[in-house]
N, CA, C and O of each residue as an XYZ file, in Angstrom:
340
protein
N     -15.184      3.609      1.167
C     -15.905      3.848      2.404
C     -15.782      2.616      3.287
O     -15.772      1.487      2.797
N     -15.690      2.841      4.583
C     -15.587      1.739      5.521
C     -16.749      1.798      6.497
O     -17.092      2.865      7.006
N     -17.342      0.662      6.750
C     -18.429      0.561      7.720
C     -17.991     -0.417      8.804
O     -17.310     -1.400      8.512
N     -18.373     -0.158     10.049
C     -18.034     -1.056     11.149
C     -19.309     -1.692     11.680
O     -20.310     -1.015     11.914
N     -19.255     -3.019     11.867
C     -20.394     -3.760     12.408
C     -19.909     -4.662     13.520
O     -18.736     -5.033     13.568
N     -20.832     -5.018     14.429
C     -20.447     -5.959     15.484
C     -20.591     -7.390     14.972
O     -21.174     -7.626     13.913
N     -20.065     -8.320     15.719
C     -20.039     -9.724     15.283
C     -21.455    -10.256     15.046
O     -21.704    -10.938     14.052
N     -22.368     -9.949     15.945
C     -23.750    -10.440     15.784
C     -24.356     -9.937     14.479
O     -24.973    -10.700     13.735
N     -24.174     -8.635     14.206
C     -24.704     -8.071     12.967
C     -24.041     -8.706     11.743
O     -24.701     -8.953     10.734
N     -22.737     -8.970     11.835
C     -22.024     -9.592     10.717
C     -22.563    -10.992     10.441
O     -22.749    -11.374      9.286
N     -22.815    -11.757     11.504
C     -23.348    -13.108     11.320
C     -24.767    -13.057     10.755
O     -25.131    -13.862      9.897
N     -25.551    -12.122     11.234
C     -26.942    -12.022     10.814
C     -27.077    -11.544      9.375
O     -27.962    -11.998      8.650
N     -26.200    -10.625      8.956
C     -26.337     -9.989      7.645
C     -25.122    -10.220      6.744
O     -24.762     -9.341      5.961
N     -24.498    -11.371      6.844
C     -23.277    -11.631      6.078
C     -23.503    -11.460      4.572
O     -22.685    -10.829      3.903
N     -24.572    -11.997      4.036
C     -24.826    -11.877      2.591
C     -24.944    -10.415      2.179
O     -24.395    -10.019      1.150
N     -25.645     -9.615      2.959
C     -25.818     -8.194      2.662
C     -24.465     -7.472      2.731
O     -24.161     -6.628      1.888
N     -23.663     -7.811      3.735
C     -22.336     -7.192      3.871
C     -21.431     -7.577      2.706
O     -20.673     -6.743      2.211
N     -21.503     -8.831      2.264
C     -20.677     -9.260      1.139
C     -21.058     -8.540     -0.146
O     -20.197     -8.274     -0.984
N     -22.331     -8.224     -0.311
C     -22.746     -7.442     -1.485
C     -22.131     -6.049     -1.444
O     -21.709     -5.523     -2.474
N     -22.081     -5.455     -0.260
C     -21.466     -4.133     -0.121
C     -19.968     -4.208     -0.419
O     -19.413     -3.327     -1.077
N     -19.328     -5.254      0.066
C     -17.893     -5.436     -0.184
C     -17.642     -5.609     -1.679
O     -16.657     -5.094     -2.208
N     -18.523     -6.326     -2.357
C     -18.367     -6.552     -3.793
C     -18.430     -5.244     -4.587
O     -17.912     -5.175     -5.702
N     -19.055     -4.214     -4.027
C     -19.128     -2.919     -4.712
C     -17.945     -2.017     -4.358
O     -17.861     -0.883     -4.828
N     -17.023     -2.532     -3.518
C     -15.825     -1.762     -3.204
C     -15.722     -1.280     -1.777
O     -14.680     -0.755     -1.386
N     -16.764     -1.439     -0.986
C     -16.705     -1.000      0.409
C     -15.865     -1.975      1.233
O     -15.674     -3.130      0.854
N     -15.374     -1.487      2.357
C     -14.694     -2.335      3.325
C     -15.568     -2.409      4.567
O     -16.187     -1.420      4.959
N     -15.615     -3.583      5.181
C     -16.421     -3.784      6.377
C     -15.495     -4.248      7.496
O     -14.799     -5.256      7.368
N     -15.501     -3.499      8.589
C     -14.714     -3.874      9.755
C     -15.653     -4.561     10.730
O     -16.722     -4.038     11.045
N     -15.254     -5.731     11.207
C     -16.044     -6.474     12.184
C     -15.411     -6.263     13.549
O     -14.218     -6.495     13.743
N     -16.238     -5.817     14.495
C     -15.736     -5.482     15.820
C     -16.354     -6.389     16.875
O     -17.478     -6.868     16.733
N     -15.586     -6.609     17.937
C     -16.053     -7.369     19.098
C     -15.994     -6.407     20.278
O     -14.915     -5.973     20.680
N     -17.153     -6.076     20.828
C     -17.254     -5.115     21.924
C     -16.623     -3.777     21.531
O     -15.947     -3.138     22.337
N     -16.853     -3.363     20.281
C     -16.347     -2.083     19.806
C     -14.887     -2.071     19.399
O     -14.368     -1.035     18.982
N     -14.216     -3.210     19.514
C     -12.792     -3.302     19.169
C     -12.652     -4.060     17.846
O     -13.037     -5.227     17.770
N     -12.108     -3.420     16.798
C     -11.979     -4.087     15.495
C     -11.150     -5.367     15.583
O     -10.086     -5.389     16.201
N     -11.653     -6.434     14.956
C     -10.939     -7.713     14.969
C     -10.701     -8.275     13.570
O      -9.828     -9.123     13.383
N     -11.478     -7.806     12.580
C     -11.320     -8.340     11.226
C     -11.842     -7.320     10.226
O     -12.593     -6.407     10.568
N     -11.416     -7.508      8.966
C     -11.874     -6.615      7.900
C     -12.235     -7.435      6.678
O     -11.470     -8.297      6.245
N     -13.407     -7.161      6.128
C     -13.811     -7.762      4.856
C     -13.475     -6.760      3.765
O     -13.905     -5.608      3.817
N     -12.713     -7.196      2.784
C     -12.313     -6.321      1.679
C     -12.593     -7.040      0.369
O     -12.665     -8.268      0.345
N     -12.752     -6.299     -0.721
C     -12.985     -6.954     -2.011
C     -11.827     -7.885     -2.382
O     -10.662     -7.580     -2.126
N     -12.161     -8.989     -2.972
C     -11.159     -9.950     -3.433
C     -10.555     -9.457     -4.742
O     -11.272     -9.075     -5.667
N      -9.241     -9.472     -4.805
C      -8.538     -9.086     -6.026
C      -7.719    -10.294     -6.476
O      -6.759    -10.672     -5.805
N      -8.084    -10.898     -7.598
C      -7.348    -12.084     -8.043
C      -5.902    -11.739     -8.398
O      -5.592    -10.616     -8.796
N      -5.047    -12.711     -8.246
C      -3.640    -12.534     -8.593
C      -3.516    -12.212    -10.078
O      -4.337    -12.642    -10.889
N      -2.493    -11.460    -10.421
C      -2.297    -11.064    -11.813
C      -1.834    -12.207    -12.699
O      -1.900    -12.107    -13.924
N      -1.379    -13.261    -12.112
C      -0.881    -14.394    -12.878
C       0.478    -14.797    -12.351
O       1.037    -14.124    -11.485
N       1.007    -15.875    -12.862
C       2.309    -16.325    -12.363
C       3.417    -15.348    -12.745
O       3.392    -14.741    -13.816
N       4.381    -15.212    -11.852
C       5.535    -14.370    -12.144
C       6.432    -15.077    -13.150
O       6.652    -16.285    -13.070
N       6.938    -14.310    -14.084
C       7.796    -14.868    -15.119
C       9.171    -14.213    -14.992
O       9.327    -13.037    -15.322
N      10.166    -14.962    -14.519
C      11.499    -14.384    -14.387
C      12.006    -13.857    -15.734
O      11.903    -14.536    -16.756
N      12.547    -12.649    -15.716
C      13.118    -12.069    -16.922
C      12.125    -11.400    -17.840
O      12.499    -10.935    -18.917
N      10.871    -11.340    -17.441
C       9.839    -10.762    -18.306
C      10.154     -9.313    -18.690
O       9.833     -8.885    -19.798
N      10.777     -8.559    -17.786
C      11.080     -7.154    -18.051
C      12.537     -6.923    -18.433
O      13.031     -5.797    -18.364
N      13.214     -7.975    -18.831
C      14.628     -7.833    -19.214
C      14.764     -6.794    -20.316
O      14.008     -6.796    -21.288
N      15.734     -5.910    -20.151
C      15.998     -4.883    -21.142
C      15.166     -3.622    -20.977
O      15.396     -2.651    -21.698
N      14.214     -3.598    -20.060
C      13.379     -2.419    -19.859
C      13.984     -1.448    -18.847
O      13.599     -0.280    -18.801
N      14.913     -1.917    -18.053
C      15.522     -1.101    -17.007
C      17.021     -1.083    -17.229
O      17.624     -2.103    -17.562
N      17.621      0.096    -17.040
C      19.060      0.183    -17.144
C      19.588      0.973    -15.959
O      18.878      1.802    -15.390
N      20.814      0.719    -15.595
C      21.475      1.420    -14.507
C      22.715      2.073    -15.088
O      23.535      1.415    -15.729
N      22.844      3.378    -14.859
C      23.990      4.109    -15.384
C      25.288      3.552    -14.795
O      25.321      3.103    -13.649
N      26.342      3.589    -15.585
C      27.630      3.073    -15.124
C      28.128      3.795    -13.882
O      28.862      3.212    -13.084
N      27.742      5.054    -13.702
C      28.254      5.832    -12.575
C      27.230      5.941    -11.428
O      27.340      6.850    -10.606
N      26.245      5.042    -11.355
C      25.194      5.186    -10.357
C      25.702      5.168     -8.927
O      25.064      5.740     -8.043
N      26.840      4.522     -8.680
C      27.349      4.464     -7.312
C      28.597      5.323     -7.097
O      29.295      5.162     -6.095
N      28.879      6.230     -8.026
C      29.984      7.168     -7.850
C      29.634      8.144     -6.724
O      28.456      8.372     -6.450
N      30.632      8.712     -6.080
C      30.357      9.696     -5.021
C      29.576     10.884     -5.583
O      29.729     11.254     -6.747
N      28.742     11.467     -4.735
C      27.975     12.648     -5.126
C      28.893     13.857     -5.222
O      29.942     13.888     -4.579
N      28.516     14.847     -6.012
C      29.277     16.101     -6.009
C      29.265     16.688     -4.593
O      28.316     16.471     -3.839
N      30.317     17.430     -4.234
C      30.457     17.944     -2.867
C      29.250     18.762     -2.421
O      28.781     18.600     -1.295
N      28.734     19.645     -3.291
C      27.610     20.497     -2.884
C      26.347     19.677     -2.608
O      25.583     19.996     -1.697
N      26.134     18.638     -3.383
C      24.958     17.774     -3.165
C      25.141     16.975     -1.879
O      24.204     16.875     -1.088
N      26.307     16.412     -1.653
C      26.580     15.661     -0.429
C      26.416     16.559      0.794
O      25.843     16.138      1.799
N      26.917     17.800      0.713
C      26.795     18.740      1.831
C      25.322     19.002      2.143
O      24.938     19.087      3.309
N      24.503     19.128      1.108
C      23.079     19.347      1.325
C      22.461     18.190      2.104
O      21.692     18.425      3.037
N      22.779     16.942      1.743
C      22.229     15.777      2.431
C      22.715     15.686      3.878
O      22.043     15.108      4.732
N      23.875     16.256      4.138
C      24.430     16.239      5.498
C      23.978     17.442      6.312
O      24.455     17.645      7.429
N      23.050     18.256      5.763
C      22.517     19.390      6.490
C      23.375     20.630      6.411
O      23.139     21.594      7.139
N      24.354     20.621      5.552
C      25.199     21.790      5.387
C      24.761     22.509      4.120
O      24.401     21.876      3.127
N      24.795     23.844      4.165
C      24.503     24.606      2.948
C      23.036     24.778      2.642
O      22.702     25.350      1.604
N      22.128     24.304      3.508
C      20.711     24.469      3.214
C      20.194     25.845      3.601
O      19.022     26.140      3.367
N      21.038     26.705      4.190
C      20.608     28.059      4.524
C      20.381     28.901      3.269
O      19.755     29.958      3.350
N      20.875     28.459      2.116
C      20.684     29.186      0.871
C      19.271     28.989      0.306
O      18.906     29.638     -0.674
N      18.484     28.116      0.904
C      17.155     27.798      0.369
C      16.113     28.842      0.739
O      15.043     28.863      0.130
N      16.373     29.696      1.699
C      15.382     30.705      2.125
C      15.236     31.823      1.143
O      14.445     32.739      1.364
């Protein structure tokens, strides 16, 4: 859920708004009815990236870049799609 407040209300009730954000709500702060900022829950980083961590989990077929069969290529080019009705 998202709630919109003006700058004065945000300054006056910042602690209350932060409690709402901590429960998952988003708060949009507006100036003269025009949104200028958003308070969202903080999500900590998952941790440092480790190069090669997923090595061996993904494979690419030897023929992944071979030309498509003619009928499939024709479909992508807008030909032959009249058979779909």
